[in-house]
FILUM-453404 format. One record per atom (N, C-alpha, C, CB): residue number from 1; atom name; x, y, z. Coordinates in steps of 0.001 Angstrom, whole numbers. Glycine has a CB too. Layout:
<rs>
+------+------+---------+---------+---------+
! selo ! guvo !      c1 !      c2 !      c3 !
+------+------+---------+---------+---------+
!  NUM !   CA !       X !       Y !       Z !
...
+------+------+---------+---------+---------+
</rs>
This chain:
<rs>
+------+------+---------+---------+---------+
! selo ! guvo !      c1 !      c2 !      c3 !
+------+------+---------+---------+---------+
!    1 !    N !  -13278 !    7388 !   -8137 !
!    1 !   CA !  -13703 !    6455 !   -7100 !
!    1 !    C !  -13326 !    7048 !   -5740 !
!    1 !   CB !  -13050 !    5040 !   -7305 !
!    2 !    N !  -14249 !    6995 !   -4799 !
!    2 !   CA !  -13965 !    7513 !   -3462 !
!    2 !    C !  -13107 !    6513 !   -2670 !
!    2 !   CB !  -15286 !    7810 !   -2706 !
!    3 !    N !  -12518 !    6990 !   -1577 !
!    3 !   CA !  -11739 !    6072 !    -744 !
!    3 !    C !  -12636 !    4979 !    -174 !
!    3 !   CB !  -11037 !    6837 !     397 !
!    4 !    N !  -13865 !    5323 !     148 !
!    4 !   CA !  -14816 !    4323 !     658 !
!    4 !    C !  -15038 !    3228 !    -392 !
!    4 !   CB !  -16173 !    4996 !    1037 !
!    5 !    N !  -15243 !    3621 !   -1640 !
!    5 !   CA !  -15445 !    2640 !   -2718 !
!    5 !    C !  -14196 !    1791 !   -2927 !
!    5 !   CB !  -15820 !    3351 !   -4030 !
!    6 !    N !  -13028 !    2407 !   -2860 !
!    6 !   CA !  -11774 !    1662 !   -2993 !
!    6 !    C !  -11677 !     603 !   -1907 !
!    6 !   CB !  -10560 !    2613 !   -2923 !
!    7 !    N !  -11928 !    1005 !    -670 !
!    7 !   CA !  -11782 !      82 !     458 !
!    7 !    C !  -12857 !    -996 !     484 !
!    7 !   CB !  -11814 !     848 !    1755 !
!    8 !    N !  -14000 !    -731 !    -113 !
!    8 !   CA !  -15039 !   -1763 !    -211 !
!    8 !    C !  -14729 !   -2757 !   -1331 !
!    8 !   CB !  -16412 !   -1115 !    -450 !
!    9 !    N !  -14141 !   -2297 !   -2400 !
!    9 !   CA !  -13909 !   -3129 !   -3572 !
!    9 !    C !  -12642 !   -3974 !   -3493 !
!    9 !   CB !  -13846 !   -2268 !   -4781 !
!   10 !    N !  -11566 !   -3408 !   -2979 !
!   10 !   CA !  -10261 !   -4080 !   -3014 !
!   10 !    C !   -9833 !   -4522 !   -1626 !
!   10 !   CB !   -9198 !   -3158 !   -3616 !
!   11 !    N !   -9384 !   -5773 !   -1517 !
!   11 !   CA !   -9045 !   -6347 !    -213 !
!   11 !    C !   -7607 !   -6852 !    -112 !
!   11 !   CB !   -9981 !   -7473 !      91 !
!   12 !    N !   -6858 !   -6820 !   -1209 !
!   12 !   CA !   -5465 !   -7297 !   -1186 !
!   12 !    C !   -4535 !   -6090 !   -1212 !
!   12 !   CB !   -5167 !   -8253 !   -2398 !
!   13 !    N !   -3784 !   -5913 !    -124 !
!   13 !   CA !   -2922 !   -4750 !      24 !
!   13 !    C !   -1462 !   -5185 !     168 !
!   13 !   CB !   -3357 !   -3909 !    1239 !
!   14 !    N !    -625 !   -4721 !    -749 !
!   14 !   CA !     820 !   -4881 !    -603 !
!   14 !    C !    1310 !   -3616 !      93 !
!   14 !   CB !    1548 !   -5112 !   -2008 !
!   15 !    N !    1948 !   -3783 !    1244 !
!   15 !   CA !    2386 !   -2638 !    2038 !
!   15 !    C !    3897 !   -2477 !    1868 !
!   15 !   CB !    2006 !   -2818 !    3548 !
!   16 !    N !    4278 !   -1466 !    1105 !
!   16 !   CA !    5694 !   -1216 !     835 !
!   16 !    C !    6264 !    -393 !    1975 !
!   16 !   CB !    5895 !    -490 !    -531 !
!   17 !    N !    7255 !    -985 !    2658 !
!   17 !   CA !    7846 !    -342 !    3821 !
!   17 !    C !    7287 !    -863 !    5133 !
!   17 !   CB !    7638 !    1135 !    3743 !
!   18 !    N !    6531 !   -1963 !    5089 !
!   18 !   CA !    5962 !   -2546 !    6311 !
!   18 !    C !    7086 !   -3105 !    7178 !
!   18 !   CB !    4929 !   -3664 !    5968 !
!   19 !    N !    7123 !   -2649 !    8422 !
!   19 !   CA !    8156 !   -3039 !    9368 !
!   19 !    C !    7589 !   -3952 !   10441 !
!   19 !   CB !    8788 !   -1808 !   10003 !
!   20 !    N !    8431 !   -4823 !   10967 !
!   20 !   CA !    8020 !   -5682 !   12079 !
!   20 !    C !    8133 !   -4955 !   13421 !
!   20 !   CB !    8868 !   -6957 !   12102 !
!   21 !    N !    8669 !   -3750 !   13415 !
!   21 !   CA !    8735 !   -2958 !   14643 !
!   21 !    C !    7331 !   -2498 !   14992 !
!   21 !   CB !    9699 !   -1738 !   14486 !
!   22 !    N !    6836 !   -2959 !   16141 !
!   22 !   CA !    5445 !   -2700 !   16509 !
!   22 !    C !    5144 !   -1224 !   16757 !
!   22 !   CB !    5096 !   -3487 !   17736 !
!   23 !    N !    6147 !    -416 !   17001 !
!   23 !   CA !    5946 !    1017 !   17243 !
!   23 !    C !    5869 !    1822 !   15954 !
!   23 !   CB !    7063 !    1557 !   18107 !
!   24 !    N !    6156 !    1199 !   14818 !
!   24 !   CA !    6107 !    1915 !   13540 !
!   24 !    C !    4662 !    2019 !   13057 !
!   24 !   CB !    6983 !    1204 !   12475 !
!   25 !    N !    4341 !    3143 !   12442 !
!   25 !   CA !    2984 !    3356 !   11920 !
!   25 !    C !    2607 !    2272 !   10916 !
!   25 !   CB !    2872 !    4742 !   11262 !
!   26 !    N !    3557 !    1854 !   10092 !
!   26 !   CA !    3248 !     840 !    9074 !
!   26 !    C !    2740 !    -446 !    9721 !
!   26 !   CB !    4492 !     542 !    8213 !
!   27 !    N !    3300 !    -819 !   10865 !
!   27 !   CA !    2884 !   -2038 !   11554 !
!   27 !    C !    1478 !   -1888 !   12127 !
!   27 !   CB !    3874 !   -2385 !   12671 !
!   28 !    N !    1246 !    -823 !   12867 !
!   28 !   CA !     -61 !    -622 !   13493 !
!   28 !    C !   -1184 !    -495 !   12478 !
!   28 !   CB !     -32 !     607 !   14365 !
!   29 !    N !    -943 !     272 !   11441 !
!   29 !   CA !   -1960 !     455 !   10402 !
!   29 !    C !   -2249 !    -867 !    9702 !
!   29 !   CB !   -1507 !    1514 !    9377 !
!   30 !    N !   -1204 !   -1586 !    9338 !
!   30 !   CA !   -1389 !   -2853 !    8620 !
!   30 !    C !   -2035 !   -3918 !    9489 !
!   30 !   CB !     -57 !   -3361 !    8105 !
!   31 !    N !   -1664 !   -3948 !   10768 !
!   31 !   CA !   -2291 !   -4910 !   11689 !
!   31 !    C !   -3784 !   -4638 !   11786 !
!   31 !   CB !   -1640 !   -4839 !   13097 !
!   32 !    N !   -4150 !   -3372 !   11908 !
!   32 !   CA !   -5568 !   -3023 !   11964 !
!   32 !    C !   -6277 !   -3470 !   10692 !
!   32 !   CB !   -5747 !   -1508 !   12171 !
!   33 !    N !   -5710 !   -3137 !    9535 !
!   33 !   CA !   -6353 !   -3490 !    8264 !
!   33 !    C !   -6502 !   -5013 !    8155 !
!   33 !   CB !   -5533 !   -2937 !    7062 !
!   34 !    N !   -5522 !   -5748 !    8634 !
!   34 !   CA !   -5579 !   -7207 !    8613 !
!   34 !    C !   -6717 !   -7710 !    9502 !
!   34 !   CB !   -4234 !   -7808 !    9070 !
!   35 !    N !   -6899 !   -7100 !   10668 !
!   35 !   CA !   -7940 !   -7565 !   11593 !
!   35 !    C !   -9347 !   -7281 !   11077 !
!   35 !   CB !   -7758 !   -6912 !   12951 !
!   36 !    N !   -9495 !   -6302 !   10175 !
!   36 !   CA !  -10818 !   -6016 !    9631 !
!   36 !    C !  -11034 !   -6660 !    8263 !
!   36 !   CB !  -11022 !   -4519 !    9527 !
!   37 !    N !  -10158 !   -7617 !    7898 !
!   37 !   CA !  -10440 !   -8450 !    6744 !
!   37 !    C !   -9604 !   -8246 !    5499 !
!   37 !   CB !  -11795 !   -8267 !    6390 !
!   38 !    N !   -8606 !   -7383 !    5554 !
!   38 !   CA !   -7760 !   -7178 !    4383 !
!   38 !    C !   -6599 !   -8156 !    4388 !
!   38 !   CB !   -7240 !   -5738 !    4336 !
!   39 !    N !   -6207 !   -8596 !    3202 !
!   39 !   CA !   -5053 !   -9482 !    3037 !
!   39 !    C !   -3823 !   -8599 !    2889 !
!   39 !   CB !   -5224 !  -10444 !    1793 !
!   40 !    N !   -2887 !   -8715 !    3814 !
!   40 !   CA !   -1698 !   -7868 !    3844 !
!   40 !    C !    -487 !   -8652 !    3342 !
!   40 !   CB !   -1443 !   -7332 !    5274 !
!   41 !    N !     241 !   -8054 !    2401 !
!   41 !   CA !    1499 !   -8616 !    1920 !
!   41 !    C !    2607 !   -7611 !    2213 !
!   41 !   CB !    1429 !   -8953 !     389 !
!   42 !    N !    3545 !   -7973 !    3100 !
!   42 !   CA !    4647 !   -7064 !    3416 !
!   42 !    C !    5667 !   -6993 !    2274 !
!   42 !   CB !    5339 !   -7507 !    4709 !
!   43 !    N !    6125 !   -5776 !    1973 !
!   43 !   CA !    7182 !   -5572 !     986 !
!   43 !    C !    8262 !   -4740 !    1668 !
!   43 !   CB !    6639 !   -4864 !    -328 !
!   44 !    N !    9350 !   -5410 !    2025 !
!   44 !   CA !   10454 !   -4750 !    2713 !
!   44 !    C !   11666 !   -5685 !    2638 !
!   44 !   CB !   10079 !   -4404 !    4211 !
!   45 !    N !   12769 !   -5244 !    2009 !
!   45 !   CA !   13941 !   -6117 !    1876 !
!   45 !    C !   14615 !   -6449 !    3203 !
!   45 !   CB !   14942 !   -5475 !     968 !
!   46 !    N !   14257 !   -5737 !    4270 !
!   46 !   CA !   14863 !   -5971 !    5579 !
!   46 !    C !   14058 !   -6916 !    6459 !
!   46 !   CB !   15041 !   -4669 !    6289 !
!   47 !    N !   12975 !   -7461 !    5932 !
!   47 !   CA !   12102 !   -8348 !    6710 !
!   47 !    C !   11956 !   -9700 !    6004 !
!   47 !   CB !   10708 !   -7696 !    6922 !
!   48 !    N !   11711 !  -10747 !    6799 !
!   48 !   CA !   11406 !  -12057 !    6220 !
!   48 !    C !    9919 !  -12368 !    6364 !
!   48 !   CB !   12250 !  -13160 !    6892 !
!   49 !    N !    9309 !  -11857 !    7444 !
!   49 !   CA !    7872 !  -12028 !    7668 !
!   49 !    C !    7396 !  -10926 !    8614 !
!   49 !   CB !    7552 !  -13451 !    8254 !
!   50 !    N !    6178 !  -10464 !    8377 !
!   50 !   CA !    5550 !   -9468 !    9236 !
!   50 !    C !    4070 !   -9823 !    9332 !
!   50 !   CB !    5759 !   -8004 !    8683 !
!   51 !    N !    3515 !   -9729 !   10519 !
!   51 !   CA !    2100 !  -10024 !   10758 !
!   51 !    C !    1719 !  -11422 !   10263 !
!   51 !   CB !    1222 !   -8975 !   10073 !
!   52 !    N !    2662 !  -12352 !   10400 !
!   52 !   CA !    2398 !  -13732 !   10021 !
!   52 !    C !    2428 !  -13984 !    8520 !
!   52 !   CB !    1080 !  -14143 !   10555 !
!   53 !    N !    2882 !  -12988 !    7745 !
!   53 !   CA !    2908 !  -13122 !    6288 !
!   53 !    C !    4343 !  -13017 !    5784 !
!   53 !   CB !    2018 !  -12043 !    5619 !
!   54 !    N !    4680 !  -13832 !    4788 !
!   54 !   CA !    6004 !  -13764 !    4168 !
!   54 !    C !    6211 !  -12382 !    3576 !
!   54 !   CB !    6169 !  -14856 !    3078 !
!   55 !    N !    7400 !  -11829 !    3811 !
!   55 !   CA !    7747 !  -10523 !    3259 !
!   55 !    C !    8552 !  -10699 !    1978 !
!   55 !   CB !    8541 !   -9686 !    4287 !
!   56 !    N !    8380 !   -9774 !    1063 !
!   56 !   CA !    9089 !   -9781 !    -211 !
!   56 !    C !    9966 !   -8544 !    -303 !
!   56 !   CB !    8097 !   -9840 !   -1400 !
!   57 !    N !   11109 !   -8675 !    -966 !
!   57 !   CA !   12050 !   -7563 !   -1075 !
!   57 !    C !   11521 !   -6429 !   -1931 !
!   57 !   CB !   13354 !   -8047 !   -1639 !
!   58 !    N !   10811 !   -6795 !   -2998 !
!   58 !   CA !   10270 !   -5782 !   -3903 !
!   58 !    C !    8846 !   -6152 !   -4292 !
!   58 !   CB !   11157 !   -5635 !   -5162 !
!   59 !    N !    8131 !   -5190 !   -4788 !
!   59 !   CA !    6769 !   -5418 !   -5262 !
!   59 !    C !    6756 !   -6413 !   -6417 !
!   59 !   CB !    6123 !   -4095 !   -5696 !
!   60 !    N !    7784 !   -6373 !   -7243 !
!   60 !   CA !    7862 !   -7291 !   -8386 !
!   60 !    C !    7960 !   -8752 !   -7965 !
!   60 !   CB !    9050 !   -6938 !   -9249 !
!   61 !    N !    8429 !   -9027 !   -6756 !
!   61 !   CA !    8589 !  -10407 !   -6273 !
!   61 !    C !    7311 !  -10999 !   -5687 !
!   61 !   CB !    9676 !  -10456 !   -5231 !
!   62 !    N !    6325 !  -10185 !   -5412 !
!   62 !   CA !    5083 !  -10677 !   -4812 !
!   62 !    C !    4373 !  -11580 !   -5819 !
!   62 !   CB !    4156 !   -9491 !   -4376 !
!   63 !    N !    4143 !  -12854 !   -5460 !
!   63 !   CA !    3563 !  -13783 !   -6435 !
!   63 !    C !    2048 !  -13640 !   -6629 !
!   63 !   CB !    3867 !  -15184 !   -6017 !
!   64 !    N !    1363 !  -13142 !   -5617 !
!   64 !   CA !     -94 !  -13063 !   -5666 !
!   64 !    C !    -551 !  -11753 !   -6287 !
!   64 !   CB !    -684 !  -13214 !   -4266 !
!   65 !    N !   -1787 !  -11700 !   -6754 !
!   65 !   CA !   -2314 !  -10438 !   -7279 !
!   65 !    C !   -2293 !   -9339 !   -6214 !
!   65 !   CB !   -3743 !  -10637 !   -7799 !
!   66 !    N !   -2047 !   -8128 !   -6655 !
!   66 !   CA !   -2004 !   -6966 !   -5772 !
!   66 !    C !   -3064 !   -5991 !   -6254 !
!   66 !   CB !    -578 !   -6300 !   -5751 !
!   67 !    N !   -3915 !   -5554 !   -5332 !
!   67 !   CA !   -4951 !   -4588 !   -5700 !
!   67 !    C !   -4567 !   -3179 !   -5254 !
!   67 !   CB !   -6300 !   -4988 !   -5085 !
!   68 !    N !   -4187 !   -3041 !   -3990 !
!   68 !   CA !   -3773 !   -1742 !   -3454 !
!   68 !    C !   -2292 !   -1828 !   -3086 !
!   68 !   CB !   -4644 !   -1332 !   -2207 !
!   69 !    N !   -1525 !    -848 !   -3529 !
!   69 !   CA !    -136 !    -717 !   -3101 !
!   69 !    C !    -112 !     450 !   -2117 !
!   69 !   CB !     855 !    -483 !   -4332 !
!   70 !    N !      79 !     114 !    -845 !
!   70 !   CA !      90 !    1111 !     228 !
!   70 !    C !    1544 !    1452 !     529 !
!   70 !   CB !    -651 !     585 !    1517 !
!   71 !    N !    1902 !    2736 !     367 !
!   71 !   CA !    3300 !    3147 !     431 !
!   71 !    C !    3626 !    3855 !    1740 !
!   71 !   CB !    3631 !    4053 !    -740 !
!   72 !    N !    4520 !    3221 !    2505 !
!   72 !   CA !    5080 !    3794 !    3726 !
!   72 !    C !    6570 !    4067 !    3501 !
!   72 !   CB !    4861 !    2840 !    4949 !
!   73 !    N !    6894 !    4793 !    2473 !
!   73 !   CA !    8289 !    5154 !    2166 !
!   73 !    C !    8352 !    6645 !    1905 !
!   73 !   CB !    8834 !    4351 !     934 !
!   74 !    N !    9544 !    7193 !    1996 !
!   74 !   CA !    9728 !    8619 !    1731 !
!   74 !    C !    9412 !    8917 !     264 !
!   74 !   CB !   11176 !    9060 !    2078 !
!   75 !    N !    8996 !   10153 !     -17 !
!   75 !   CA !    8574 !   10515 !   -1377 !
!   75 !    C !    9596 !   10213 !   -2479 !
!   75 !   CB !    8253 !   11965 !   -1413 !
!   76 !    N !   10886 !   10299 !   -2173 !
!   76 !   CA !   11871 !   10042 !   -3229 !
!   76 !    C !   11852 !    8600 !   -3731 !
!   76 !   CB !   13253 !   10376 !   -2726 !
!   77 !    N !   11267 !    7684 !   -2965 !
!   77 !   CA !   11172 !    6289 !   -3385 !
!   77 !    C !    9876 !    5968 !   -4138 !
!   77 !   CB !   11285 !    5394 !   -2181 !
!   78 !    N !    8945 !    6906 !   -4147 !
!   78 !   CA !    7625 !    6663 !   -4725 !
!   78 !    C !    7651 !    6350 !   -6228 !
!   78 !   CB !    6753 !    7859 !   -4486 !
!   79 !    N !    8428 !    7068 !   -7059 !
!   79 !   CA !    8372 !    6776 !   -8503 !
!   79 !    C !    8674 !    5319 !   -8855 !
!   79 !   CB !    9344 !    7662 !   -9232 !
!   80 !    N !    9687 !    4726 !   -8255 !
!   80 !   CA !   10007 !    3335 !   -8576 !
!   80 !    C !    8915 !    2384 !   -8065 !
!   80 !   CB !   11372 !    2950 !   -7972 !
!   81 !    N !    8281 !    2719 !   -6959 !
!   81 !   CA !    7190 !    1891 !   -6433 !
!   81 !    C !    5974 !    1988 !   -7360 !
!   81 !   CB !    6810 !    2328 !   -4986 !
!   82 !    N !    5672 !    3187 !   -7825 !
!   82 !   CA !    4552 !    3378 !   -8754 !
!   82 !    C !    4805 !    2613 !  -10044 !
!   82 !   CB !    4337 !    4879 !   -9056 !
!   83 !    N !    6020 !    2672 !  -10547 !
!   83 !   CA !    6345 !    1917 !  -11765 !
!   83 !    C !    6108 !     425 !  -11558 !
!   83 !   CB !    7808 !    2166 !  -12182 !
!   84 !    N !    6497 !     -96 !  -10407 !
!   84 !   CA !    6275 !   -1514 !  -10098 !
!   84 !    C !    4786 !   -1809 !   -9970 !
!   84 !   CB !    7006 !   -1907 !   -8800 !
!   85 !    N !    4032 !    -893 !   -9359 !
!   85 !   CA !    2580 !   -1080 !   -9220 !
!   85 !    C !    1925 !   -1157 !  -10596 !
!   85 !   CB !    1954 !      71 !   -8391 !
!   86 !    N !    2366 !    -319 !  -11514 !
!   86 !   CA !    1828 !    -341 !  -12876 !
!   86 !    C !    2171 !   -1668 !  -13547 !
!   86 !   CB !    2382 !     847 !  -13708 !
!   87 !    N !    3420 !   -2100 !  -13423 !
!   87 !   CA !    3838 !   -3393 !  -14011 !
!   87 !    C !    3016 !   -4545 !  -13452 !
!   87 !   CB !    5335 !   -3652 !  -13747 !
!   88 !    N !    2700 !   -4487 !  -12151 !
!   88 !   CA !    1983 !   -5567 !  -11470 !
!   88 !    C !     482 !   -5564 !  -11751 !
!   88 !   CB !    2213 !   -5469 !   -9985 !
!   89 !    N !     -10 !   -4510 !  -12373 !
!   89 !   CA !   -1440 !   -4451 !  -12638 !
!   89 !    C !   -2255 !   -4091 !  -11403 !
!   89 !   CB !   -1909 !   -5767 !  -13184 !
!   90 !    N !   -1641 !   -3382 !  -10464 !
!   90 !   CA !   -2375 !   -2939 !   -9280 !
!   90 !    C !   -3505 !   -2016 !   -9710 !
!   90 !   CB !   -1432 !   -2224 !   -8272 !
!   91 !    N !   -4489 !   -1884 !   -8862 !
!   91 !   CA !   -5642 !   -1028 !   -9145 !
!   91 !    C !   -5522 !     338 !   -8479 !
!   91 !   CB !   -6918 !   -1708 !   -8687 !
!   92 !    N !   -4781 !     369 !   -7346 !
!   92 !   CA !   -4712 !    1586 !   -6537 !
!   92 !    C !   -3291 !    1777 !   -6019 !
!   92 !   CB !   -5720 !    1524 !   -5358 !
!   93 !    N !   -2821 !    3014 !   -6063 !
!   93 !   CA !   -1606 !    3413 !   -5360 !
!   93 !    C !   -2062 !    4317 !   -4223 !
!   93 !   CB !    -564 !    4141 !   -6321 !
!   94 !    N !   -1727 !    3929 !   -3000 !
!   94 !   CA !   -2147 !    4678 !   -1821 !
!   94 !    C !    -891 !    5170 !   -1109 !
!   94 !   CB !   -3038 !    3800 !    -868 !
!   95 !    N !    -700 !    6481 !   -1069 !
!   95 !   CA !     439 !    7073 !    -381 !
!   95 !    C !     -37 !    7560 !     986 !
!   95 !   CB !    1069 !    8243 !   -1216 !
!   96 !    N !     593 !    7048 !    2021 !
!   96 !   CA !     195 !    7373 !    3393 !
!   96 !    C !     405 !    8863 !    3700 !
!   96 !   CB !     988 !    6514 !    4390 !
!   97 !    N !     -69 !    9296 !    4857 !
!   97 !   CA !      93 !   10693 !    5274 !
!   97 !    C !    1555 !   11110 !    5184 !
!   97 !   CB !    -431 !   10897 !    6710 !
!   98 !    N !    1775 !   12274 !    4601 !
!   98 !   CA !    3131 !   12793 !    4458 !
!   98 !    C !    3855 !   12303 !    3224 !
!   98 !   CB !    3925 !   12437 !    5651 !
!   99 !    N !    3256 !   11385 !    2498 !
!   99 !   CA !    3876 !   10857 !    1282 !
!   99 !    C !    3175 !   11495 !      87 !
!   99 !   CB !    3787 !    9285 !    1223 !
!  100 !    N !    3911 !   12376 !    -588 !
!  100 !   CA !    3353 !   13124 !   -1716 !
!  100 !    C !    4356 !   13103 !   -2861 !
!  100 !   CB !    3007 !   14591 !   -1307 !
!  101 !    N !    3883 !   12721 !   -4041 !
!  101 !   CA !    4728 !   12768 !   -5237 !
!  101 !    C !    3808 !   12951 !   -6437 !
!  101 !   CB !    5612 !   11464 !   -5384 !
!  102 !    N !    3600 !   14196 !   -6829 !
!  102 !   CA !    2633 !   14531 !   -7882 !
!  102 !    C !    2956 !   13879 !   -9221 !
!  102 !   CB !    2571 !   16029 !   -8061 !
!  103 !    N !    4225 !   13887 !   -9606 !
!  103 !   CA !    4613 !   13318 !  -10907 !
!  103 !    C !    4300 !   11821 !  -10971 !
!  103 !   CB !    6115 !   13553 !  -11170 !
!  104 !    N !    4647 !   11102 !   -9908 !
!  104 !   CA !    4363 !    9664 !   -9862 !
!  104 !    C !    2855 !    9422 !   -9842 !
!  104 !   CB !    5029 !    9016 !   -8623 !
!  105 !    N !    2128 !   10275 !   -9132 !
!  105 !   CA !     669 !   10141 !   -9091 !
!  105 !    C !      78 !   10323 !  -10483 !
!  105 !   CB !      57 !   11165 !   -8114 !
!  106 !    N !     559 !   11299 !  -11222 !
!  106 !   CA !      71 !   11526 !  -12589 !
!  106 !    C !     373 !   10322 !  -13476 !
!  106 !   CB !     707 !   12798 !  -13188 !
!  107 !    N !    1563 !    9749 !  -13314 !
!  107 !   CA !    1935 !    8566 !  -14104 !
!  107 !    C !    1015 !    7390 !  -13778 !
!  107 !   CB !    3410 !    8176 !  -13840 !
!  108 !    N !     693 !    7218 !  -12510 !
!  108 !   CA !    -205 !    6132 !  -12107 !
!  108 !    C !   -1594 !    6341 !  -12698 !
!  108 !   CB !    -289 !    6038 !  -10570 !
!  109 !    N !   -2102 !    7561 !  -12598 !
!  109 !   CA !   -3433 !    7857 !  -13156 !
!  109 !    C !   -3458 !    7632 !  -14667 !
!  109 !   CB !   -3842 !    9309 !  -12836 !
!  110 !    N !   -2392 !    8039 !  -15331 !
!  110 !   CA !   -2319 !    7864 !  -16787 !
!  110 !    C !   -2341 !    6380 !  -17163 !
!  110 !   CB !   -1045 !    8532 !  -17346 !
!  111 !    N !   -1861 !    5531 !  -16255 !
!  111 !   CA !   -1856 !    4079 !  -16497 !
!  111 !    C !   -3164 !    3429 !  -16047 !
!  111 !   CB !    -673 !    3423 !  -15771 !
!  112 !    N !   -4107 !    4245 !  -15564 !
!  112 !   CA !   -5417 !    3719 !  -15191 !
!  112 !    C !   -5591 !    3348 !  -13732 !
!  112 !   CB !   -5700 !    2544 !  -15997 !
!  113 !    N !   -4634 !    3688 !  -12882 !
!  113 !   CA !   -4743 !    3374 !  -11463 !
!  113 !    C !   -5432 !    4508 !  -10715 !
!  113 !   CB !   -3357 !    3105 !  -10864 !
!  114 !    N !   -6139 !    4153 !   -9670 !
!  114 !   CA !   -6666 !    5135 !   -8737 !
!  114 !    C !   -5486 !    5575 !   -7868 !
!  114 !   CB !   -7861 !    4547 !   -7866 !
!  115 !    N !   -5486 !    6828 !   -7448 !
!  115 !   CA !   -4412 !    7339 !   -6597 !
!  115 !    C !   -5010 !    8042 !   -5385 !
!  115 !   CB !   -3491 !    8304 !   -7387 !
!  116 !    N !   -4523 !    7652 !   -4214 !
!  116 !   CA !   -4851 !    8336 !   -2968 !
!  116 !    C !   -3509 !    8800 !   -2421 !
!  116 !   CB !   -5643 !    7396 !   -1933 !
!  117 !    N !   -3425 !   10100 !   -2092 !
!  117 !   CA !   -2143 !   10640 !   -1677 !
!  117 !    C !   -2298 !   11430 !    -379 !
!  117 !   CB !   -1548 !   11528 !   -2781 !
!  118 !    N !   -1297 !   11252 !     509 !
!  118 !   CA !   -1235 !   11995 !    1764 !
!  118 !    C !   -2454 !   11723 !    2653 !
!  118 !   CB !   -1126 !   13486 !    1479 !
!  119 !    N !   -2902 !   10457 !    2659 !
!  119 !   CA !   -4043 !   10074 !    3504 !
!  119 !    C !   -3769 !    8709 !    4131 !
!  119 !   CB !   -5371 !   10042 !    2676 !
!  120 !    N !   -4195 !    8567 !    5360 !
!  120 !   CA !   -3989 !    7317 !    6097 !
!  120 !    C !   -5103 !    6327 !    5785 !
!  120 !   CB !   -3923 !    7584 !    7615 !
!  121 !    N !   -4734 !    5145 !    5353 !
!  121 !   CA !   -5712 !    4124 !    4988 !
!  121 !    C !   -6529 !    3688 !    6211 !
!  121 !   CB !   -5006 !    2909 !    4356 !
!  122 !    N !   -5907 !    3662 !    7393 !
!  122 !   CA !   -6637 !    3288 !    8615 !
!  122 !    C !   -7704 !    4339 !    8930 !
!  122 !   CB !   -5657 !    3133 !    9819 !
!  123 !    N !   -7337 !    5607 !    8873 !
!  123 !   CA !   -8308 !    6672 !    9159 !
!  123 !    C !   -9461 !    6640 !    8166 !
!  123 !   CB !   -7626 !    8049 !    9124 !
!  124 !    N !   -9158 !    6364 !    6907 !
!  124 !   CA !  -10208 !    6276 !    5897 !
!  124 !    C !  -11102 !    5074 !    6159 !
!  124 !   CB !   -9601 !    6190 !    4492 !
!  125 !    N !  -10514 !    3949 !    6561 !
!  125 !   CA !  -11292 !    2754 !    6888 !
!  125 !    C !  -12183 !    3010 !    8093 !
!  125 !   CB !  -10366 !    1561 !    7159 !
!  126 !    N !  -11687 !    3748 !    9080 !
!  126 !   CA !  -12482 !    4039 !   10278 !
!  126 !    C !  -13735 !    4831 !    9953 !
!  126 !   CB !  -11647 !    4803 !   11288 !
!  127 !    N !  -13709 !    5642 !    8913 !
!  127 !   CA !  -14873 !    6409 !    8506 !
!  127 !    C !  -16012 !    5493 !    8039 !
!  127 !   CB !  -14491 !    7388 !    7397 !
!  128 !    N !  -15664 !    4264 !    7648 !
!  128 !   CA !  -16656 !    3318 !    7142 !
!  128 !    C !  -17369 !    2549 !    8248 !
!  128 !   CB !  -15998 !    2347 !    6203 !
!  129 !    N !  -16888 !    2672 !    9490 !
!  129 !   CA !  -17528 !    1951 !   10601 !
!  129 !    C !  -18675 !    2732 !   11168 !
!  129 !   CB !  -16528 !    1649 !   11698 !
+------+------+---------+---------+---------+
</rs>
């Protein structure tokens, strides 16, 4: 599945590492995605709410269905996030620019998830306009 097809099909994004600091890439990217119609769920144990949405400490705590897990964390944290995405029945694991973890990506693919790695979801969405 292409990134265009992923972004057309799935609209619920859990953003792991989403910060309320407006200067952080996670905030700007997620705010943009929210303004173009995506449902954003913040996942960050240091936040209570971001972009008007309740934040959850872990992906496992998110009560609503998750389609895309967008990862704004360092690569060493990716395996545990991928494991949670698999448990949650997510459809896509999206690792932002600079986030690369081949082993976790292989595990996600083996579980039937689409994987996008080292690419910015905002830049990919902009290609669709």
